[in-house]
N, C-alpha and C positions, 0 to 999 in steps of 0.2 A: 550193575545192580538195579533191581526194580523196586520202586517204592510202592508198597501195598497200603492202601487206606480203606478203611471200612466206610461204606456208603450208608447213610441214614436218610431216608426220604423225608423225614420230618424236619431235618435241619433246613432244607431249602423252603419248605412250606411256611415255617414260623420265623424265618430270618427277616422277612419284610414286615411281618405282623408285629413283632416286638421292637422294630426299629423306631427309636424316638419315644418309646414308652416311658422311660425314666426321666425324660427331659421335662422340666417344669414349663407349662404353657405361659405365654406372655400375658400379663395382666395390665389392662389399660385402666386408668383411673375413671371412675364413673362420672359421666357428664351430668352436671346439675342442670336439668331442664328448668326453664323459667315457667312456672305455672301461675295461673291467675284463678283464684277460687272466688266464686260469685254467689251471693245470696240475693234473691229477688222476693220482695214482699209487696202485697197489693192491698189497698183499701179502696173505699168508694171513689175517692177523688184522684189518687196518684199511685205511682209505683215507687218503692224505695229499694235501691240497689246498693249493695256493699260489695266491693271488690278488694281482695287482698293483693297488693302489688308491692312486696318488699323490695327495697333497693332502688326504687324509681324516684326520680325527682318530679316535682309538680310540673315543671316546664316540659318534661318528656312524655306526658300523658295526653292522649287525644281521645275525645269522646265524640262520636258522630251519631245523630239521630235522624232517621228518615222514615216518617210514617210510624210504623210499629217496629222497625228494625233498629236495634241499638248495637253499636260497635265500640269497643274499648280497646285501645292499643297503647302500649308503653314500651319505651326503650329502657332496659335495665342494665346498669353498669355497677359491678361490685369489685372493689379493690381491697386486698388485705395484705398487710406488710408487717413483719415482725423484725425488730432491730435489737441487737445487743450492743450497746454503746453506739459507735458510729458505723458498725457493719450491719448490712442487711443479711439476716439469717434465712428468712422465708418471705417470698413475695408471690401473690397469686392474683390474677385478674380474670374476670369473666364478663362478657358482653352478650346481650341477647335481646330478643323482642318477645313480649307476651301479648297475645291478642285474643279476644273473645267477641263473638257476635251471636246475638240471639233475637228472636222475635217475641213481642209481647202480644197478648190477646187483643188489646185496643191500641188505637193510634195515640201518639204522645204529642202534647203541645210543647214543642222545643223552645218556644220563646219564654216560657215560664219555668224552665228547668233550672235546678240549682245543683252545683257540684262543690264538694269540699274534700281536700286531701290532707290527712294528718297521720303521722306515724305509720306509713305503709298501708293505710286504709282509705280507699276512695269511697265516698258516700254520694250517691246521686238521688235526687228527688225529681221524678218526672211526672208532671200532672197529665191526666187523661184529657183528651179533647172532648169538648161538650157534645159534639155531634158524632162522636166515635162510638156511641153505645150500640150494642148489638140489638137485632130485632129477630124474633122468632117468626118463622113463616109456617102457616098452617098448610098441611098437605090434604088435598081433596081427593 
């Protein structure tokens, strides 16, 4: 006996197209990037810089000043743990580094710089160098 089947050209065409269509894609948890937000203010004598560095310890923050280049770097460690009684129900850890570098219009006197870190906010006061004032050149 012969088996007769009906040929449908669209079956072969859409067979691979719909393969895996109904499968839910894998979802990866969003990585929390460590970001450092910075505000820079200037007056006649100094620059005031505020940097938000949540989760960093004072010992893990490094500030470098070379001329008018300022670099701020911090190692951030965050640990979260939830317990019910003696059992750990949820535990999460994240480690990372945040860094920002920027140039200021005038050179900075690093010897007179002041830094303070409290509640995740780094405050820097960077005095301008006395001889670092700009000069306008006349074009002839």
